[in-house]
N, C-alpha and C positions, 0 to 999 in steps of 0.2 A: 176757504178754497174757492168758493163761487166768485168772490170779489177778486181773488188773485188771478183766476182764469180770465176774467173780463179785463183786468188791468193790463194783461199782456196781449190783449187783442182778440181773444176768442169770442165768438158768438156762442152762447151757451143755451141749450134747450134743457129746461128743468123738468124732471119727473119726480115730483115730491108729494107729500101728504099721506093721508091714510089710504088704505087699499081702494076704497070707493072713489078716491080722486086719482090714484095712480093707474088703476086698471084701464080706464078710458084713454089716458095719455099713452100708456104702453101699447095699447091696441092700435091707436092712431099712428104712432111712430113706427110700429112694426109694419103696418101697411105701406108707409112711405119708404121704409128701408127696403122692403121686398120689391117696391117699384123703382128702386135705384137711388134713393137719397143716400148720400154718404156723410159719415161723421169721422173725424180723425180718431176719436177714442171716447170711451164712456168711463167716467169716474163716479164711484158711488160710495156711500157710507151706510153701514147697517146701524140699527139702534141696538140697545143692550138686550132687548127681548128678541126671541126668534122672529124672523120676518113674518111668518104666517100668523103670529099672535100679537102683532104690534098695534092693532087697532085698540080703541078704548075699551071695547067689550072683551078683548083677548080671545076671540073665537076665530078659527081658521076658515073664514068665508071665501078667501081666494088663495088657497095654499100653493098653487102652482103658477100663479100669474107672473111673479118675478122670475122664477127659473125659465119660463117660456120666453120672456123678453130677452134674457141674457143668451138663451139658445139662439134666438133670432140674430142677435149681435154677432155671435160666434160664426153662424152660418154665412153671414154677410161679410166676414173678415174684418169686423170692427173690433179693435183691441179693447178690453175692458179690465178694470181694476176696482177693487173694493177695499175700504178701510175697515178692518175688523177690530173693533175698539176694546173689547173686554172678554175675559173668560171667567168672570166671577162665578158663573154657574158651575164651575169645576171644583170649587172650594167648599170646605166643610161649613163655613159661615152661611153660604147660600142654602146648603142642605138643612141646616138647623132652622133657618128662617121660613122656608117655603114648605107648605104641607105636601105630603107624599104624592097625592093624585096630581096636583098642579106641577110638582117637580118632575114627575114621570112624563107628563105631556110635554112640558117645556124641553126636557132633555131630548125627547124624540125629534122635536122640531129643530133644536139646535144642531143635532146630528144631520138632519135633513138639509139644513142650510149648508153645512160643510160639504155634504155630498155633491150638491149642485155647484158649489164654488169650485170643487176639484174638476168638475166636468166642463164648466163653461167659462171660468174666469182665467185671464192671462196672468194676472198678478193679484195677490192678496197682501195688503199693507198691514203691518202690526205696529203698535206704539214703540216696541223694541223687539229685536229678534229673540231676546230671552223668553218672550211669551210663547214661542213656538213649542216648547216642551210641554205646555199645558193645553195645546190645541190638538184634539184627536185627529189622526190622519194627516198631520202637518207635512209629512214627507211627500204627500201627493200634491202639495201646493207650491207654487212659485212665490216665495215670501220675500218681502222687502220691508225694511224699517222706514216708518214715516212718523216721527215724533209729532205731538200736537203743536199747533202754532197759535199765535195770539194776534189780535188786531191792535193791541196796546202799543202806542208809540212813545218813545223816550222824548220828553220835552223838558223845558226849564222848570215846569211845575213839579218835577220829581226831585228837585233839589232838597236836601235835608232841611227840615224846619226846626229841629232842635239843635242845641249847641254841644260841642264836645264835652263840656263840663257836666252835661246831663248823664253821662255814662252811655254804655252801649245799649241800644234799643233793638230788640228782636221782634219779628212779627210772624205768626203762623196763621194761615187761613185754610179751613177745610174741616173734614170730619174729625171727631175725637173718639170714635167708637172702637174699642178694642175688639179683636186682637190686631186687625189690620192697621188701625190708626191708634196705637197705644202711646199715649203721651207721658207715661210714667218715667221713662228714661230722661226725657227733656226736663220735666218738672223737677226730678230729683237732682239734676245737675245744677239747677238754679239755686239750690240750697248752699252751694259752695261758691256762688258767683253773686255776691251781694250788690255789685255795681251794675249788674245786667238787669235791664227792665224788659219784661216779656208781655206781649199782648197775644192772647189766643182769640181768634175769630172763628166761630163755629155756628151752625144752625141753631136757632132758639129751641128747636125740637129736641136737641141733645143736652139741654140743661140738666135733666135727670142723670144722664151719663156723667156729666161733669161733677155732679154731686157725689157720685160713687168713688171718685178719686180721693185719696187721703187729703183731709182738710189742711194739713200742714204743708201740702204741696200746692193746692189750689189757691191758698192765700198769697202765694208768691207772684201771681199773674193778674193782669187786667183782662177782662173779657169783653167781647162785643159780638154782635150778630149781623154785621154789615154785609152787603153784597153789591155787585155791580159797581157803578161809579162811586158809591159811598166808600169803596175800598181805597180810592186814590189817596185820601188824606192819611190813612194808616200806613200805606207804603211810603208816602212822603215824609212821615214822621219816624221812620225806622231806618236803621243802618244796614240791616240784613234780614232776609227771609229765611225761615227754618223749614226743613223737611226732616227733622230728627224724630224717629219713632222706633218702637221696639221691633225686633226682627220678625219677619213673616215672609213665607214663600211668594206671596202675591207681589211684594215689593221688589222681588228679584227682576221683574220685567215691567212693572207699572211705570209709566211716564206721566206724572201728575201735570194737569193743565196749569196748576198754580206755579210750577217751576218756570214755565214760559211767561206767565203773567208777571212774576217777579222780575225776570229779565227785561220785559217790556217797560217796567217801571224803573229800570236802572238800578235794581237792587241785587247785590251779590247774595249767594245762598250758602247755607250751612246744612250739611246732610251726612248721614251714615255713608261710609265708603262702599260697603258691599250691597248696593242697591243699583237698579238701573238709573235712577236719578243721580245718585252719587257718582257713578261712572261717567255720566254725561257732564256733570259739573266739573269733574276732574279733567276730562279730556278737553272740554271747551274753555277751561280756566275761567269759570264764572262764579267762583266761590271757593269754599273750603270743605273738605271731607275728612272724616276721622274714622278710625277703626274702633268699633265698639266691643271688640273681643276682650 
């Protein structure tokens, strides 16, 4: 987004970093705004943790600094919007992973964030509007969809490097941790598709999870743990990217960054139909979806 704003001619003033870095910037800008400095708008993105707990020590040392800054923007008539990227904290998987005291504190600050969003923000962007049902108090927010974007550019390097006689090659990159990222459906389908070759790319830290899948299924795939530019060769050597996983409410609204990464590499996608990603793929005609009922 920063590069995009600059590319279309905006002069961008950044307020970024941990709270110890942001607070002096916000105070300085606040004084300038009150003295008459004007901005066309403010665009911001939250992290996955509550704003007040986003420092490395996760202590709320400056809990009201950000709300005060956005209040200053509102009082000065400067429109503001924020990209609210995730509501994983609303799901049982989060509750099972996070100890009760930490979960209680986090929930309080998540709700505090939403409270000042409702009071000071003009627009809250979501990866998809389907996420609104999981956002507490969403009816008090002006919500717009803003799917993720990618800087990947389609080039001649994305041309297929295998030959048609090799058969169909599929590629998946991301987590493989159930229940949100359950690969069982995909791996089971491969048993009936002997000419399809599948590469699963997941973090090395999830090797133990991979070992928990039935061996007769894991033997059907190649695995790797690439990331960043190292993924380019995998995309170039594939015919399509996969977003096929078992059903989960989280996927009703989640818009995976990897969806747009695949598009940037010029690869069509294969996905479940009844997901936010599947609906996007179907609407934009960038791959194939199937009904898994």
